[in-house]
Biopython code that builds the backbone (N, CA, C, O; Angstrom):
import numpy as np
from Bio.PDB.StructureBuilder import StructureBuilder

atoms = [
    (1, "UNK", "N", (0.882, -1.388, 0.041)),
    (1, "UNK", "CA", (0.158, -0.189, 0.247)),
    (1, "UNK", "C", (0.733, 1.176, 0.017)),
    (1, "UNK", "O", (1.705, 1.282, 0.764)),
    (2, "UNK", "N", (0.542, 2.378, -0.760)),
    (2, "UNK", "CA", (0.980, 3.603, -0.709)),
    (2, "UNK", "C", (0.203, 4.478, -0.065)),
    (2, "UNK", "O", (-0.973, 4.629, -0.396)),
    (3, "UNK", "N", (0.733, 5.119, 0.874)),
    (3, "UNK", "CA", (-0.124, 6.154, 2.016)),
    (3, "UNK", "C", (0.336, 7.340, 1.240)),
    (3, "UNK", "O", (1.535, 7.381, 0.962)),
    (4, "UNK", "N", (-0.430, 8.303, 0.854)),
    (4, "UNK", "CA", (-0.039, 9.606, 0.086)),
    (4, "UNK", "C", (-1.463, 10.477, -0.160)),
    (4, "UNK", "O", (-2.434, 10.344, -0.905)),
    (5, "UNK", "N", (-1.100, 11.329, 0.754)),
    (5, "UNK", "CA", (-2.466, 12.489, 0.894)),
    (5, "UNK", "C", (-2.334, 13.331, -0.320)),
    (5, "UNK", "O", (-3.344, 14.003, -0.527)),
    (6, "UNK", "N", (-1.170, 13.521, -1.372)),
    (6, "UNK", "CA", (-0.995, 14.388, -2.243)),
    (6, "UNK", "C", (-1.117, 13.938, -3.531)),
    (6, "UNK", "O", (-0.298, 13.897, -4.450)),
    (7, "UNK", "N", (-2.381, 13.575, -3.448)),
    (7, "UNK", "CA", (-2.719, 13.140, -5.024)),
    (7, "UNK", "C", (-2.800, 13.724, -6.263)),
    (7, "UNK", "O", (-2.667, 13.159, -7.348)),
    (8, "UNK", "N", (-3.128, 15.418, -5.952)),
    (8, "UNK", "CA", (-2.764, 16.203, -6.963)),
    (8, "UNK", "C", (-1.269, 16.168, -7.837)),
    (8, "UNK", "O", (-1.183, 16.403, -9.042)),
    (9, "UNK", "N", (-0.167, 15.831, -6.971)),
    (9, "UNK", "CA", (0.893, 15.750, -7.411)),
    (9, "UNK", "C", (1.752, 14.859, -8.308)),
    (9, "UNK", "O", (2.810, 15.063, -8.902)),
    (10, "UNK", "N", (0.860, 13.698, -8.196)),
    (10, "UNK", "CA", (1.580, 12.517, -9.143)),
    (10, "UNK", "C", (-0.013, 11.644, -9.351)),
    (10, "UNK", "O", (-0.899, 11.222, -8.609)),
    (11, "UNK", "N", (0.215, 11.678, -10.531)),
    (11, "UNK", "CA", (-1.119, 10.303, -10.844)),
    (11, "UNK", "C", (-0.749, 8.708, -10.176)),
    (11, "UNK", "O", (0.383, 8.259, -10.000)),
    (12, "UNK", "N", (-1.730, 8.194, -9.948)),
    (12, "UNK", "CA", (-1.733, 6.891, -9.351)),
    (12, "UNK", "C", (-0.936, 6.044, -10.327)),
    (12, "UNK", "O", (-0.199, 5.144, -9.923)),
    (13, "UNK", "N", (-1.076, 6.315, -11.527)),
    (13, "UNK", "CA", (-0.589, 5.303, -12.838)),
    (13, "UNK", "C", (0.858, 5.458, -12.884)),
    (13, "UNK", "O", (1.750, 4.619, -13.011)),
    (14, "UNK", "N", (0.887, 6.786, -12.744)),
    (14, "UNK", "CA", (2.783, 7.047, -12.568)),
    (14, "UNK", "C", (3.465, 6.269, -11.284)),
    (14, "UNK", "O", (4.558, 5.731, -11.461)),
    (15, "UNK", "N", (3.052, 6.228, -10.448)),
    (15, "UNK", "CA", (3.545, 5.879, -8.975)),
    (15, "UNK", "C", (3.448, 4.392, -9.322)),
    (15, "UNK", "O", (4.445, 3.780, -8.938)),
    (16, "UNK", "N", (2.584, 3.676, -9.903)),
    (16, "UNK", "CA", (2.509, 2.613, -10.214)),
    (16, "UNK", "C", (3.598, 2.010, -11.197)),
    (16, "UNK", "O", (4.191, 0.957, -10.966)),
    (17, "UNK", "N", (3.790, 2.785, -12.301)),
    (17, "UNK", "CA", (4.456, 2.763, -13.236)),
    (17, "UNK", "C", (6.151, 2.414, -12.789)),
    (17, "UNK", "O", (6.867, 1.550, -13.294)),
    (18, "UNK", "N", (6.531, 3.454, -11.603)),
    (18, "UNK", "CA", (7.524, 3.769, -11.086)),
    (18, "UNK", "C", (8.383, 2.727, -9.769)),
    (18, "UNK", "O", (9.537, 2.592, -9.362)),
    (19, "UNK", "N", (6.995, 2.138, -9.451)),
    (19, "UNK", "CA", (7.452, 0.768, -8.104)),
    (19, "UNK", "C", (6.951, -0.244, -8.700)),
    (19, "UNK", "O", (6.363, -1.026, -7.954)),
    (20, "UNK", "N", (6.989, -0.571, -10.088)),
    (20, "UNK", "CA", (6.381, -2.056, -10.565)),
    (20, "UNK", "C", (7.459, -2.831, -10.150)),
    (20, "UNK", "O", (7.075, -3.766, -9.447)),
    (21, "UNK", "N", (8.844, -2.792, -10.346)),
    (21, "UNK", "CA", (9.855, -3.372, -10.456)),
    (21, "UNK", "C", (9.692, -4.043, -8.991)),
    (21, "UNK", "O", (9.637, -5.263, -8.837)),
    (22, "UNK", "N", (9.608, -2.943, -7.747)),
    (22, "UNK", "CA", (9.239, -3.795, -6.526)),
    (22, "UNK", "C", (8.533, -4.273, -5.910)),
    (22, "UNK", "O", (8.663, -4.648, -4.745)),
    (23, "UNK", "N", (7.362, -4.366, -6.826)),
    (23, "UNK", "CA", (5.995, -5.661, -7.169)),
    (23, "UNK", "C", (6.642, -6.918, -6.778)),
    (23, "UNK", "O", (6.317, -7.700, -5.885)),
    (24, "UNK", "N", (7.771, -6.976, -7.742)),
    (24, "UNK", "CA", (8.343, -8.477, -8.194)),
    (24, "UNK", "C", (9.514, -8.602, -7.291)),
    (24, "UNK", "O", (9.899, -9.727, -6.970)),
    (25, "UNK", "N", (10.153, -7.460, -6.825)),
    (25, "UNK", "CA", (11.503, -7.814, -6.121)),
    (25, "UNK", "C", (11.128, -8.017, -4.706)),
    (25, "UNK", "O", (11.493, -9.129, -4.325)),
    (26, "UNK", "N", (10.551, -7.358, -3.835)),
    (26, "UNK", "CA", (9.939, -7.425, -2.875)),
    (26, "UNK", "C", (9.788, -8.810, -2.211)),
    (26, "UNK", "O", (10.327, -9.333, -1.235)),
    (27, "UNK", "N", (8.772, -9.246, -3.179)),
    (27, "UNK", "CA", (8.453, -10.890, -2.439)),
    (27, "UNK", "C", (9.481, -11.816, -2.437)),
    (27, "UNK", "O", (9.741, -12.601, -1.526)),
    (28, "UNK", "N", (10.172, -11.667, -3.714)),
    (28, "UNK", "CA", (11.710, -12.850, -3.708)),
    (28, "UNK", "C", (12.546, -12.190, -2.594)),
    (28, "UNK", "O", (13.239, -13.007, -1.987)),
    (29, "UNK", "N", (12.634, -11.151, -2.251)),
    (29, "UNK", "CA", (13.991, -10.885, -1.180)),
    (29, "UNK", "C", (13.230, -11.673, 0.221)),
    (29, "UNK", "O", (13.920, -12.324, 1.005)),
    (30, "UNK", "N", (11.769, -11.515, 0.400)),
    (30, "UNK", "CA", (11.456, -11.638, 1.546)),
    (30, "UNK", "C", (11.903, -13.635, 1.710)),
    (30, "UNK", "O", (12.427, -14.114, 2.716)),
    (31, "UNK", "N", (11.535, -14.398, 0.525)),
    (31, "UNK", "CA", (11.912, -15.628, 0.533)),
    (31, "UNK", "C", (13.004, -15.589, 1.015)),
    (31, "UNK", "O", (13.082, -15.730, 2.236)),
    (32, "UNK", "N", (14.183, -15.393, 0.256)),
    (32, "UNK", "CA", (15.212, -15.288, 0.841)),
    (32, "UNK", "C", (16.338, -14.981, 2.240)),
    (32, "UNK", "O", (17.505, -15.151, 2.595)),
    (33, "UNK", "N", (15.152, -14.466, 2.646)),
    (33, "UNK", "CA", (15.385, -13.937, 4.223)),
    (33, "UNK", "C", (15.106, -14.516, 5.322)),
    (33, "UNK", "O", (14.043, -14.387, 5.930)),
    (34, "UNK", "N", (16.306, -15.384, 5.743)),
    (34, "UNK", "CA", (15.602, -16.279, 6.910)),
    (34, "UNK", "C", (15.277, -15.780, 8.113)),
    (34, "UNK", "O", (14.643, -16.504, 8.881)),
    (35, "UNK", "N", (15.633, -14.496, 8.495)),
    (35, "UNK", "CA", (14.987, -13.882, 9.668)),
    (35, "UNK", "C", (13.165, -13.378, 9.389)),
    (35, "UNK", "O", (12.229, -13.278, 10.182)),
    (36, "UNK", "N", (13.251, -13.184, 8.120)),
    (36, "UNK", "CA", (11.717, -12.958, 7.927)),
    (36, "UNK", "C", (10.883, -14.300, 8.520)),
    (36, "UNK", "O", (9.953, -14.252, 9.325)),
    (37, "UNK", "N", (11.476, -15.536, 7.893)),
    (37, "UNK", "CA", (10.552, -16.624, 8.337)),
    (37, "UNK", "C", (10.524, -17.040, 9.611)),
    (37, "UNK", "O", (9.559, -17.670, 10.044)),
    (38, "UNK", "N", (11.400, -16.786, 10.228)),
    (38, "UNK", "CA", (11.541, -17.029, 11.658)),
    (38, "UNK", "C", (10.882, -15.988, 12.598)),
    (38, "UNK", "O", (10.314, -16.315, 13.640)),
    (39, "UNK", "N", (11.012, -14.558, 12.105)),
    (39, "UNK", "CA", (10.408, -13.577, 12.973)),
    (39, "UNK", "C", (8.437, -13.489, 12.761)),
    (39, "UNK", "O", (7.569, -13.162, 13.570)),
    (40, "UNK", "N", (8.350, -13.940, 11.332)),
    (40, "UNK", "CA", (7.080, -13.845, 10.911)),
    (40, "UNK", "C", (6.232, -14.644, 10.572)),
    (40, "UNK", "O", (5.278, -14.250, 9.902)),
    (41, "UNK", "N", (6.385, -16.341, 11.045)),
    (41, "UNK", "CA", (5.835, -17.372, 10.578)),
    (41, "UNK", "C", (4.492, -17.526, 9.595)),
    (41, "UNK", "O", (4.325, -18.030, 8.484)),
    (42, "UNK", "N", (3.343, -16.633, 10.843)),
    (42, "UNK", "CA", (2.347, -16.454, 10.185)),
    (42, "UNK", "C", (1.733, -15.770, 8.955)),
    (42, "UNK", "O", (0.556, -15.601, 8.636)),
    (43, "UNK", "N", (2.979, -15.402, 8.313)),
    (43, "UNK", "CA", (2.410, -14.886, 7.243)),
    (43, "UNK", "C", (3.128, -15.605, 5.886)),
    (43, "UNK", "O", (4.168, -16.255, 5.780)),
    (44, "UNK", "N", (2.199, -15.232, 4.985)),
    (44, "UNK", "CA", (2.676, -16.706, 3.883)),
    (44, "UNK", "C", (3.298, -15.801, 2.721)),
    (44, "UNK", "O", (3.086, -14.680, 2.258)),
    (45, "UNK", "N", (4.289, -17.005, 2.458)),
    (45, "UNK", "CA", (5.327, -16.523, 1.709)),
    (45, "UNK", "C", (5.191, -16.995, 0.116)),
    (45, "UNK", "O", (5.050, -18.124, -0.353)),
    (46, "UNK", "N", (5.268, -15.975, -0.396)),
    (46, "UNK", "CA", (4.918, -16.259, -2.240)),
    (46, "UNK", "C", (5.857, -15.404, -2.955)),
    (46, "UNK", "O", (6.447, -14.487, -2.383)),
    (47, "UNK", "N", (6.011, -15.678, -4.190)),
    (47, "UNK", "CA", (6.702, -14.909, -5.029)),
    (47, "UNK", "C", (5.735, -14.044, -5.842)),
    (47, "UNK", "O", (6.006, -13.039, -6.499)),
    (48, "UNK", "N", (4.779, -14.527, -5.697)),
    (48, "UNK", "CA", (3.674, -13.808, -6.532)),
    (48, "UNK", "C", (3.913, -12.314, -6.241)),
    (48, "UNK", "O", (3.973, -11.918, -5.077)),
    (49, "UNK", "N", (4.067, -11.377, -7.424)),
    (49, "UNK", "CA", (3.956, -9.806, -7.451)),
    (49, "UNK", "C", (2.820, -9.327, -6.337)),
    (49, "UNK", "O", (1.697, -9.801, -6.163)),
    (50, "UNK", "N", (3.392, -8.372, -5.727)),
    (50, "UNK", "CA", (2.148, -7.881, -4.429)),
    (50, "UNK", "C", (1.281, -6.637, -5.670)),
    (50, "UNK", "O", (1.860, -6.162, -6.647)),
    (51, "UNK", "N", (0.029, -6.379, -5.335)),
    (51, "UNK", "CA", (-0.848, -6.090, -5.617)),
    (51, "UNK", "C", (-0.208, -4.246, -5.293)),
    (51, "UNK", "O", (0.627, -4.292, -4.390)),
    (52, "UNK", "N", (-0.394, -2.992, -5.737)),
    (52, "UNK", "CA", (-0.112, -1.907, -5.268)),
    (52, "UNK", "C", (-1.544, -0.968, -5.538)),
    (52, "UNK", "O", (-2.171, -0.704, -6.564)),
    (53, "UNK", "N", (-1.739, -0.585, -4.023)),
    (53, "UNK", "CA", (-2.818, 0.029, -3.765)),
    (53, "UNK", "C", (-2.749, 1.731, -3.255)),
    (53, "UNK", "O", (-2.477, 1.892, -2.066)),
    (54, "UNK", "N", (-2.935, 2.737, -3.930)),
    (54, "UNK", "CA", (-2.606, 3.908, -3.230)),
    (54, "UNK", "C", (-3.872, 4.323, -2.072)),
    (54, "UNK", "O", (-5.020, 4.294, -2.517)),
    (55, "UNK", "N", (-3.723, 4.618, -0.941)),
    (55, "UNK", "CA", (-4.415, 5.136, 0.190)),
    (55, "UNK", "C", (-4.543, 6.531, 0.250)),
    (55, "UNK", "O", (-3.409, 6.817, 0.636)),
    (56, "UNK", "N", (-5.152, 7.630, 0.133)),
    (56, "UNK", "CA", (-5.180, 8.763, 0.163)),
    (56, "UNK", "C", (-6.253, 9.480, 1.263)),
    (56, "UNK", "O", (-6.042, 10.629, 1.652)),
    (57, "UNK", "N", (-6.830, 9.097, 1.493)),
    (57, "UNK", "CA", (-7.956, 9.329, 2.747)),
    (57, "UNK", "C", (-7.515, 8.994, 4.161)),
    (57, "UNK", "O", (-7.178, 7.886, 4.580)),
    (58, "UNK", "N", (-7.561, 9.861, 4.660)),
    (58, "UNK", "CA", (-7.464, 9.759, 6.005)),
    (58, "UNK", "C", (-5.732, 9.598, 6.653)),
    (58, "UNK", "O", (-5.495, 8.939, 7.666)),
    (59, "UNK", "N", (-4.776, 10.243, 5.948)),
    (59, "UNK", "CA", (-3.920, 9.890, 5.612)),
    (59, "UNK", "C", (-3.042, 11.278, 6.214)),
    (59, "UNK", "O", (-3.230, 12.356, 5.651)),
    (60, "UNK", "N", (-2.053, 11.186, 7.412)),
    (60, "UNK", "CA", (-1.468, 12.987, 7.879)),
    (60, "UNK", "C", (-0.553, 13.201, 6.998)),
    (60, "UNK", "O", (0.213, 12.391, 6.477)),
    (61, "UNK", "N", (-0.669, 14.501, 6.818)),
    (61, "UNK", "CA", (0.275, 15.164, 6.036)),
    (61, "UNK", "C", (0.820, 16.415, 6.960)),
    (61, "UNK", "O", (0.097, 16.958, 7.796)),
    (62, "UNK", "N", (1.943, 16.738, 6.751)),
    (62, "UNK", "CA", (2.702, 17.369, 7.294)),
    (62, "UNK", "C", (2.600, 18.934, 6.704)),
    (62, "UNK", "O", (2.161, 19.063, 5.562)),
    (63, "UNK", "N", (2.998, 20.131, 7.460)),
    (63, "UNK", "CA", (3.162, 21.246, 6.811)),
    (63, "UNK", "C", (3.665, 21.404, 5.806)),
    (63, "UNK", "O", (4.802, 20.932, 5.849)),
    (64, "UNK", "N", (3.339, 22.015, 4.465)),
    (64, "UNK", "CA", (4.656, 22.597, 3.335)),
    (64, "UNK", "C", (5.441, 23.312, 4.250)),
    (64, "UNK", "O", (5.235, 24.118, 5.157)),
    (65, "UNK", "N", (6.592, 22.661, 3.627)),
    (65, "UNK", "CA", (8.105, 23.556, 3.825)),
    (65, "UNK", "C", (8.522, 23.211, 5.491)),
    (65, "UNK", "O", (9.508, 23.826, 5.898)),
    (66, "UNK", "N", (8.174, 22.731, 5.994)),
    (66, "UNK", "CA", (8.086, 22.195, 7.540)),
    (66, "UNK", "C", (9.431, 21.453, 7.972)),
    (66, "UNK", "O", (10.127, 21.595, 8.978)),
    (67, "UNK", "N", (9.565, 20.562, 6.800)),
    (67, "UNK", "CA", (10.702, 19.922, 6.888)),
    (67, "UNK", "C", (10.364, 18.511, 7.926)),
    (67, "UNK", "O", (11.226, 17.903, 8.560)),
    (68, "UNK", "N", (9.000, 18.215, 7.903)),
    (68, "UNK", "CA", (8.749, 16.878, 9.039)),
    (68, "UNK", "C", (8.372, 15.542, 7.795)),
    (68, "UNK", "O", (7.738, 14.488, 7.835)),
    (69, "UNK", "N", (8.979, 16.118, 6.982)),
    (69, "UNK", "CA", (8.270, 14.902, 5.934)),
    (69, "UNK", "C", (8.820, 13.125, 6.419)),
    (69, "UNK", "O", (8.146, 12.095, 6.410)),
    (70, "UNK", "N", (9.806, 13.266, 6.683)),
    (70, "UNK", "CA", (10.744, 11.940, 7.602)),
    (70, "UNK", "C", (9.964, 11.561, 8.867)),
    (70, "UNK", "O", (9.570, 10.426, 9.134)),
    (71, "UNK", "N", (9.777, 12.770, 9.680)),
    (71, "UNK", "CA", (8.965, 12.304, 10.876)),
    (71, "UNK", "C", (7.527, 12.001, 10.683)),
    (71, "UNK", "O", (6.885, 11.440, 11.571)),
    (72, "UNK", "N", (6.939, 12.395, 9.416)),
    (72, "UNK", "CA", (5.505, 11.691, 9.200)),
    (72, "UNK", "C", (5.719, 10.208, 8.765)),
    (72, "UNK", "O", (4.939, 9.281, 8.980)),
    (73, "UNK", "N", (7.090, 10.141, 8.021)),
    (73, "UNK", "CA", (7.160, 8.628, 7.112)),
    (73, "UNK", "C", (7.265, 7.706, 8.607)),
    (73, "UNK", "O", (6.691, 6.650, 8.873)),
    (74, "UNK", "N", (8.017, 8.348, 9.286)),
    (74, "UNK", "CA", (8.424, 7.216, 10.720)),
    (74, "UNK", "C", (7.400, 7.045, 11.614)),
    (74, "UNK", "O", (7.583, 6.133, 12.420)),
    (75, "UNK", "N", (6.258, 7.728, 11.715)),
    (75, "UNK", "CA", (5.220, 7.807, 12.632)),
    (75, "UNK", "C", (3.906, 6.997, 11.620)),
    (75, "UNK", "O", (2.972, 6.358, 12.106)),
    (76, "UNK", "N", (4.129, 7.218, 10.210)),
    (76, "UNK", "CA", (3.055, 6.573, 9.785)),
    (76, "UNK", "C", (3.554, 5.115, 9.936)),
    (76, "UNK", "O", (2.829, 4.225, 10.381)),
    (77, "UNK", "N", (4.541, 4.967, 9.632)),
    (77, "UNK", "CA", (5.032, 3.049, 9.846)),
    (77, "UNK", "C", (4.726, 2.621, 10.975)),
    (77, "UNK", "O", (4.173, 1.542, 11.187)),
    (78, "UNK", "N", (5.159, 3.678, 12.049)),
    (78, "UNK", "CA", (4.774, 3.166, 13.854)),
    (78, "UNK", "C", (3.249, 2.780, 14.052)),
    (78, "UNK", "O", (2.818, 1.896, 14.792)),
    (79, "UNK", "N", (2.442, 3.729, 13.136)),
    (79, "UNK", "CA", (0.994, 3.664, 13.720)),
    (79, "UNK", "C", (0.578, 2.371, 12.751)),
    (79, "UNK", "O", (0.019, 1.437, 13.325)),
    (80, "UNK", "N", (0.825, 2.254, 11.266)),
    (80, "UNK", "CA", (0.545, 0.901, 10.825)),
    (80, "UNK", "C", (0.719, -0.338, 11.468)),
    (80, "UNK", "O", (-0.117, -1.219, 11.671)),
    (81, "UNK", "N", (2.340, -0.278, 11.868)),
    (81, "UNK", "CA", (2.550, -1.622, 12.448)),
    (81, "UNK", "C", (1.758, -2.048, 13.824)),
    (81, "UNK", "O", (1.397, -3.174, 14.167)),
    (82, "UNK", "N", (1.543, -0.310, 14.765)),
    (82, "UNK", "CA", (1.058, -0.963, 15.839)),
    (82, "UNK", "C", (-0.731, -1.237, 15.825)),
    (82, "UNK", "O", (-1.532, -1.447, 16.736)),
    (83, "UNK", "N", (-0.874, -1.123, 14.383)),
    (83, "UNK", "CA", (-2.497, -1.131, 14.186)),
    (83, "UNK", "C", (-3.234, 0.472, 14.771)),
    (83, "UNK", "O", (-4.400, 0.739, 14.479)),
    (84, "UNK", "N", (-2.491, 1.294, 15.489)),
    (84, "UNK", "CA", (-3.429, 2.350, 15.667)),
    (84, "UNK", "C", (-3.885, 3.026, 14.479)),
    (84, "UNK", "O", (-3.441, 2.930, 13.335)),
    (85, "UNK", "N", (-5.058, 3.883, 15.017)),
    (85, "UNK", "CA", (-5.887, 4.951, 14.064)),
    (85, "UNK", "C", (-4.613, 5.845, 13.905)),
    (85, "UNK", "O", (-3.693, 5.684, 14.706)),
    (86, "UNK", "N", (-4.512, 6.787, 12.902)),
    (86, "UNK", "CA", (-3.977, 7.813, 12.785)),
    (86, "UNK", "C", (-4.679, 8.827, 13.376)),
    (86, "UNK", "O", (-5.840, 9.014, 13.012)),
    (87, "UNK", "N", (-4.027, 9.741, 14.499)),
    (87, "UNK", "CA", (-4.331, 10.510, 15.300)),
    (87, "UNK", "C", (-3.538, 11.991, 15.382)),
    (87, "UNK", "O", (-3.863, 12.771, 16.276)),
    (88, "UNK", "N", (-2.561, 12.328, 14.488)),
    (88, "UNK", "CA", (-2.065, 13.346, 14.459)),
    (88, "UNK", "C", (-2.083, 13.939, 13.046)),
    (88, "UNK", "O", (-2.248, 13.270, 12.026)),
    (89, "UNK", "N", (-1.867, 15.478, 13.100)),
    (89, "UNK", "CA", (-1.995, 16.193, 11.799)),
    (89, "UNK", "C", (-0.987, 16.892, 11.517)),
    (89, "UNK", "O", (0.099, 16.494, 11.939)),
    (90, "UNK", "N", (-1.047, 18.173, 10.703)),
    (90, "UNK", "CA", (-0.244, 18.613, 10.134)),
    (90, "UNK", "C", (0.798, 19.528, 11.075)),
    (90, "UNK", "O", (1.952, 19.822, 10.765)),
    (91, "UNK", "N", (0.099, 19.901, 12.300)),
    (91, "UNK", "CA", (0.523, 20.867, 13.192)),
    (91, "UNK", "C", (1.386, 20.124, 14.522)),
    (91, "UNK", "O", (1.733, 20.651, 15.579)),
    (92, "UNK", "N", (1.555, 18.935, 14.123)),
    (92, "UNK", "CA", (2.130, 17.763, 15.412)),
    (92, "UNK", "C", (3.540, 17.376, 15.053)),
    (92, "UNK", "O", (4.143, 16.641, 15.834)),
    (93, "UNK", "N", (4.188, 17.835, 13.842)),
    (93, "UNK", "CA", (5.355, 17.978, 13.443)),
    (93, "UNK", "C", (6.476, 17.784, 14.730)),
    (93, "UNK", "O", (7.082, 16.758, 15.035)),
    (94, "UNK", "N", (6.539, 19.309, 15.457)),
    (94, "UNK", "CA", (7.670, 19.197, 16.422)),
    (94, "UNK", "C", (7.008, 18.195, 17.712)),
    (94, "UNK", "O", (7.820, 17.571, 18.397)),
    (95, "UNK", "N", (5.964, 18.103, 17.924)),
    (95, "UNK", "CA", (5.579, 16.972, 19.290)),
    (95, "UNK", "C", (6.070, 15.698, 18.589)),
    (95, "UNK", "O", (6.708, 14.966, 19.347)),
    (96, "UNK", "N", (5.957, 15.327, 17.549)),
    (96, "UNK", "CA", (6.116, 14.033, 16.757)),
    (96, "UNK", "C", (7.736, 14.002, 16.882)),
    (96, "UNK", "O", (8.178, 13.115, 17.612)),
    (97, "UNK", "N", (8.482, 14.690, 16.383)),
    (97, "UNK", "CA", (9.860, 14.629, 16.610)),
    (97, "UNK", "C", (10.338, 14.828, 18.092)),
    (97, "UNK", "O", (11.241, 14.170, 18.609)),
    (98, "UNK", "N", (9.738, 15.652, 18.607)),
    (98, "UNK", "CA", (10.198, 15.316, 20.436)),
    (98, "UNK", "C", (10.225, 13.779, 20.759)),
    (98, "UNK", "O", (11.213, 13.229, 21.243)),
    (99, "UNK", "N", (8.922, 13.063, 20.415)),
    (99, "UNK", "CA", (8.604, 11.839, 20.747)),
    (99, "UNK", "C", (9.850, 10.850, 20.208)),
    (99, "UNK", "O", (10.494, 9.940, 20.730)),
    (100, "UNK", "N", (9.855, 11.379, 19.139)),
    (100, "UNK", "CA", (11.213, 10.081, 18.222)),
    (100, "UNK", "C", (12.305, 10.492, 19.125)),
    (100, "UNK", "O", (13.023, 9.528, 19.388)),
    (101, "UNK", "N", (12.624, 11.424, 19.607)),
    (101, "UNK", "CA", (14.123, 11.856, 20.228)),
    (101, "UNK", "C", (13.915, 10.967, 21.806)),
    (101, "UNK", "O", (14.680, 10.070, 22.160)),
    (102, "UNK", "N", (12.796, 11.417, 22.563)),
    (102, "UNK", "CA", (12.934, 10.505, 23.834)),
    (102, "UNK", "C", (12.924, 9.016, 23.363)),
    (102, "UNK", "O", (13.640, 8.234, 23.988)),
    (103, "UNK", "N", (12.359, 8.665, 22.572)),
    (103, "UNK", "CA", (12.378, 7.240, 22.282)),
    (103, "UNK", "C", (13.530, 6.756, 21.976)),
    (103, "UNK", "O", (14.010, 5.697, 22.378)),
    (104, "UNK", "N", (13.965, 7.477, 21.301)),
    (104, "UNK", "CA", (15.618, 7.082, 21.233)),
    (104, "UNK", "C", (16.625, 7.013, 21.824)),
    (104, "UNK", "O", (17.529, 6.224, 21.547)),
    (105, "UNK", "N", (16.644, 8.135, 23.084)),
    (105, "UNK", "CA", (17.231, 8.500, 24.248)),
    (105, "UNK", "C", (17.083, 7.607, 25.475)),
    (105, "UNK", "O", (17.970, 7.634, 26.329)),
    (106, "UNK", "N", (15.899, 6.727, 25.634)),
    (106, "UNK", "CA", (15.392, 5.417, 26.260)),
    (106, "UNK", "C", (15.531, 4.374, 25.668)),
    (106, "UNK", "O", (14.993, 3.321, 26.009)),
    (107, "UNK", "N", (16.554, 4.575, 24.328)),
    (107, "UNK", "CA", (16.979, 3.084, 23.569)),
    (107, "UNK", "C", (15.541, 2.241, 23.272)),
    (107, "UNK", "O", (15.343, 1.026, 23.246)),
    (108, "UNK", "N", (14.719, 3.252, 23.082)),
    (108, "UNK", "CA", (13.378, 2.112, 22.497)),
    (108, "UNK", "C", (13.498, 2.044, 21.134)),
    (108, "UNK", "O", (12.788, 1.254, 20.512)),
    (109, "UNK", "N", (14.501, 2.942, 20.417)),
    (109, "UNK", "CA", (14.175, 2.147, 18.902)),
    (109, "UNK", "C", (15.545, 2.138, 18.431)),
    (109, "UNK", "O", (16.376, 3.032, 18.592)),
    (110, "UNK", "N", (15.708, 0.908, 17.766)),
    (110, "UNK", "CA", (16.964, 0.130, 17.365)),
    (110, "UNK", "C", (17.211, 0.552, 16.323)),
    (110, "UNK", "O", (18.188, 0.131, 15.702)),
]
sb = StructureBuilder()
sb.init_structure("model")
sb.init_model(0)
sb.init_chain("A")
sb.init_seg("    ")
for serial, (resi, resn, name, xyz) in enumerate(atoms, 1):
    if name == "N":
        sb.init_residue(resn, " ", resi, " ")
    sb.init_atom(name, np.array(xyz, "f"), 0.0, 1.0, " ", f" {name:<3s}", serial, name[0])
structure = sb.get_structure()
């Protein structure tokens, strides 16, 4: 899935074209990764290409020019992995950055 709130910048068809090689490559890489099988035994492993879906609704977006892109990418990944609904928005960049720093200082991020 591609989480992208800015649908006016790049058309979905163009994104799919750009990442088409990843659809084929990622499943093959996961098959040869022994740690993946050990840590995620419940996932079905296949070499079938991944489907690409662009999710645009409800995806948090940073303020333009804020420099928070990386912070938002990290937090979106964290929320997706944890199963939490997105509860942050454009003005939360500074507090999200602070939370990341605190987690790093407490050795909670590897």
